[in-house]
C-alpha positions as CSV (number, residue, x, y, z in Angstrom):
1,M,-69.7,-35.9,117.8
2,E,-68.2,-34.6,114.7
3,A,-66.7,-31.2,115.0
4,A,-68.4,-28.6,112.8
5,T,-66.1,-27.0,110.7
6,A,-66.6,-22.9,109.7
7,L,-65.7,-23.3,105.6
8,G,-64.4,-19.8,104.2
9,P,-64.4,-18.5,100.8
10,T,-63.0,-20.5,98.1
11,E,-60.2,-19.4,96.1
12,A,-62.2,-19.0,92.8
13,Q,-64.7,-17.1,95.0
14,R,-61.8,-14.6,96.0
15,D,-60.4,-14.4,92.4
16,A,-64.1,-13.6,91.3
17,W,-64.4,-11.2,94.1
18,R,-61.2,-9.4,93.1
19,D,-62.0,-9.6,89.4
20,A,-65.3,-7.7,90.5
21,D,-63.8,-5.2,92.3
22,H,-61.1,-4.2,89.7
23,A,-64.4,-3.9,86.4
24,A,-65.9,-1.7,89.2
25,R,-63.6,0.7,89.8
26,P,-63.4,3.1,86.5
27,A,-67.3,3.7,87.3
28,R,-66.2,4.6,91.0
29,L,-63.5,7.1,89.6
30,E,-66.2,8.2,87.0
31,R,-68.7,9.0,90.0
32,L,-66.3,11.2,91.7
33,R,-64.9,13.1,89.0
34,E,-68.8,14.2,88.3
35,R,-68.8,15.2,92.0
36,L,-65.3,17.2,92.0
37,A,-66.5,19.1,88.6
38,S,-70.0,19.5,90.0
39,E,-68.7,20.9,93.4
40,G,-65.9,23.4,91.6
41,I,-63.1,21.0,93.3
42,D,-59.9,20.2,91.3
43,A,-58.8,16.9,93.0
44,Y,-59.4,14.7,95.4
45,F,-56.6,13.4,98.1
46,G,-57.3,10.4,99.7
47,V,-55.5,9.0,102.9
48,R,-57.8,6.3,104.2
49,P,-56.7,2.8,103.2
50,E,-60.4,1.6,102.6
51,N,-60.9,4.6,100.0
52,S,-57.8,3.4,98.4
53,R,-58.2,0.3,97.7
54,Y,-62.0,1.2,96.9
55,L,-60.7,3.6,94.1
56,T,-57.0,2.8,92.9
57,G,-56.7,-1.3,94.1
58,F,-53.9,-0.5,96.2
59,A,-54.3,-2.7,99.9
60,L,-52.8,-2.8,102.9
61,G,-52.9,-5.4,105.1
62,D,-54.9,-5.9,108.5
63,G,-53.0,-2.7,110.8
64,E,-50.7,-2.1,108.0
65,E,-51.4,1.1,107.7
66,K,-49.4,1.9,111.1
67,V,-46.7,1.2,109.6
68,A,-47.2,1.9,105.8
69,G,-46.6,6.1,106.3
70,S,-47.5,8.1,102.6
71,S,-47.2,4.7,101.1
72,G,-51.3,4.1,99.5
73,R,-52.1,7.9,99.8
74,F,-53.8,9.0,96.7
75,L,-54.8,11.9,94.5
76,V,-57.7,11.7,91.7
77,S,-57.9,14.6,89.5
78,A,-60.2,15.1,86.4
79,D,-58.0,13.2,84.4
80,E,-55.6,11.3,86.2
81,T,-55.0,9.1,89.3
82,I,-51.8,8.8,91.6
83,V,-50.5,6.8,94.0
84,L,-47.6,7.2,96.4
85,A,-45.5,4.4,97.3
86,D,-42.1,4.0,98.9
87,S,-39.4,1.3,98.7
88,R,-41.3,-1.3,100.7
89,Y,-44.7,-1.0,98.7
90,R,-43.7,0.6,95.3
91,L,-43.6,-3.1,93.5
92,Q,-46.8,-3.6,95.4
93,A,-48.9,-1.0,93.9
94,E,-47.6,-0.8,90.6
95,E,-48.8,-4.9,90.7
96,Q,-52.5,-3.7,92.2
97,C,-52.7,-0.3,90.7
98,P,-51.9,-1.2,86.7
99,T,-54.1,2.1,85.3
100,T,-52.5,4.2,87.9
101,R,-49.6,6.5,87.8
102,V,-47.3,5.4,90.7
103,E,-44.9,8.0,92.0
104,P,-41.8,6.5,94.1
105,I,-41.4,8.4,97.2
106,G,-38.6,7.3,99.8
107,V,-38.8,8.8,103.2
108,S,-36.2,9.6,106.1
109,L,-34.2,6.1,106.5
110,G,-35.8,4.9,103.3
111,A,-34.7,7.8,101.2
112,P,-30.8,5.6,100.2
113,F,-32.8,2.7,99.4
114,M,-35.6,4.7,96.9
115,T,-32.4,6.8,95.7
116,I,-30.5,3.6,94.6
117,A,-33.9,2.0,93.1
118,G,-34.4,5.4,91.0
119,A,-30.7,5.4,89.6
120,L,-31.2,1.3,89.0
121,D,-34.4,1.1,87.5
122,E,-35.3,3.5,84.4
123,R,-39.0,2.4,84.6
124,L,-39.0,5.3,87.5
125,S,-39.9,8.3,85.9
126,R,-39.3,10.9,88.9
127,V,-37.6,9.8,92.4
128,W,-38.8,12.0,95.4
129,V,-36.6,12.3,98.7
130,L,-38.6,13.5,101.7
131,H,-36.5,14.4,104.3
132,G,-33.1,12.5,103.4
133,S,-29.9,13.8,103.0
134,G,-26.4,12.3,101.7
135,G,-23.7,10.0,103.6
136,S,-24.6,7.0,106.1
137,Y,-22.4,7.7,108.8
138,V,-22.8,11.0,109.5
139,P,-27.0,10.2,109.7
140,L,-26.7,7.3,111.5
141,E,-24.5,9.1,114.3
142,A,-27.4,12.2,114.2
143,N,-30.1,9.7,114.9
144,M,-28.5,8.1,117.7
145,K,-28.1,11.3,119.6
146,R,-31.4,11.3,121.5
147,N,-30.5,7.5,122.5
148,I,-26.9,7.7,123.1
149,P,-25.8,11.0,124.4
150,I,-22.3,10.6,125.0
151,A,-20.2,11.4,121.7
152,P,-17.4,8.9,122.0
153,V,-19.7,6.2,122.3
154,R,-22.2,7.4,119.9
155,A,-19.5,7.7,117.6
156,L,-18.3,4.1,117.9
157,A,-22.0,2.6,117.7
158,A,-22.3,4.7,114.6
159,G,-19.1,3.8,112.8
160,I,-19.9,-0.3,113.8
161,A,-23.8,-0.2,112.6
162,N,-21.8,1.9,109.2
163,V,-20.2,-1.2,108.8
164,I,-22.3,-4.0,109.4
165,I,-24.7,-2.1,106.9
166,N,-22.3,-1.6,104.1
167,G,-22.9,1.9,104.4
168,P,-20.6,3.4,102.2
169,N,-22.1,1.6,99.4
170,L,-25.7,2.8,100.4
171,D,-24.8,6.4,100.5
172,P,-27.3,7.8,97.9
173,V,-24.4,10.2,96.8
174,H,-22.8,7.8,95.0
175,W,-26.3,6.9,93.1
176,V,-28.1,10.0,92.7
177,D,-26.5,11.2,89.3
178,R,-27.6,8.4,87.7
179,I,-31.1,9.3,87.8
180,A,-31.0,12.1,85.3
181,P,-32.3,12.7,83.3
182,R,-35.8,12.0,85.0
183,P,-36.4,14.2,87.5
184,F,-34.9,13.9,91.3
185,M,-36.9,15.8,94.0
186,M,-36.0,16.7,97.4
187,V,-38.7,17.9,100.6
188,N,-36.3,18.7,103.5
189,A,-36.8,20.1,106.8
190,S,-35.5,23.8,107.7
191,D,-34.4,22.9,111.4
192,D,-34.1,19.0,111.1
193,E,-32.3,17.6,113.8
194,R,-31.3,14.4,112.8
195,L,-29.9,15.3,109.0
196,P,-26.9,17.5,109.3
197,R,-27.4,20.4,106.9
198,R,-24.1,19.7,104.8
199,A,-25.3,16.3,104.5
200,V,-28.6,17.3,102.6
201,D,-26.5,19.7,100.6
202,A,-24.3,17.4,99.7
203,L,-27.0,14.7,97.9
204,Y,-28.6,18.0,96.5
205,A,-25.5,19.2,95.1
206,S,-24.2,15.7,93.5
207,A,-27.6,15.3,91.7
208,R,-28.0,16.4,88.1
209,E,-31.0,18.4,86.4
210,P,-33.1,18.1,86.2
211,K,-33.8,18.3,90.0
212,E,-35.3,20.3,93.1
213,I,-35.5,20.7,96.4
214,V,-38.1,22.1,98.5
215,W,-37.6,23.5,102.2
216,M,-40.5,23.4,104.7
217,S,-40.7,24.8,108.0
218,G,-40.5,22.2,111.3
219,R,-38.2,19.2,112.5
220,H,-37.5,15.9,111.7
221,V,-40.4,14.0,109.9
222,H,-41.8,11.3,112.8
223,S,-45.3,9.8,112.8
224,D,-47.4,12.6,113.8
225,R,-50.6,12.9,110.9
226,E,-49.6,16.7,110.7
227,T,-46.4,16.1,109.5
228,I,-47.0,13.6,107.1
229,Q,-49.9,15.4,106.0
230,R,-47.5,18.6,105.2
231,L,-45.3,16.6,103.1
232,V,-47.6,14.5,101.0
233,G,-49.4,18.2,100.5
234,I,-46.0,19.5,98.8
235,V,-45.5,16.6,96.6
236,M,-48.8,16.4,95.6
237,S,-48.7,20.1,95.0
238,R,-46.0,19.9,92.7
239,M,-46.7,16.8,90.7
240,R,-50.1,18.7,89.6
241,G,-49.3,22.2,90.4
242,E,-51.2,24.5,92.9
243,P,-55.2,22.7,93.1
244,R,-57.6,26.0,93.2
245,S,-59.0,23.8,96.2
246,S,-59.2,20.2,97.1
247,A,-61.2,17.8,98.9
248,S,-59.9,15.3,101.3
249,D,-61.0,12.3,103.4
């Protein structure tokens, strides 16, 4: 018996769907802005992946939202659409959202890579570092405290790891001054248990103006939704000014 074969969409059909989706996006945004204006709301902050794809074009794979952090979250105001993307998703966001402003952000251990990207790529108009610091060995050693409580063993492990990853060359302190005259923005936690204050201060001191550091209460960012929402809220408020009110999904 001849086996039945399930036929999926052709590549031409997929291309046609993508083109139709792209063509419909301006009208979707216009309807949203009309609704915001009628309700007296300054901006819409989106966090759901399906809404990001629908309104901006940024698309995560199935289940990818669990590891994407704040990438793909977006703001729609009366005159602008902004998408956040860390170092893993910046190029994807720029390709999928060509008419949208992409704000590059580096979070926690991703902060050094975004700092280096900002130093080397002048197309980045501003660089955000969230819960990041200077140094390479110091952040590694601090992040190992929970799993390696014995100090001499932890120091050895951090030293080996620092050599393996070529840590001294990745130290953002050596790169951050090249970002100027573009703005360099830092957001850090006042009670951060993973990043020593001296390492945070070293990164900020090494940056040139224009620069700003914003302190938020609490500990180092983890995967909890509340902390991520607070971080993104700070970023959005600095980008757009404090809105009178905002909507969110």
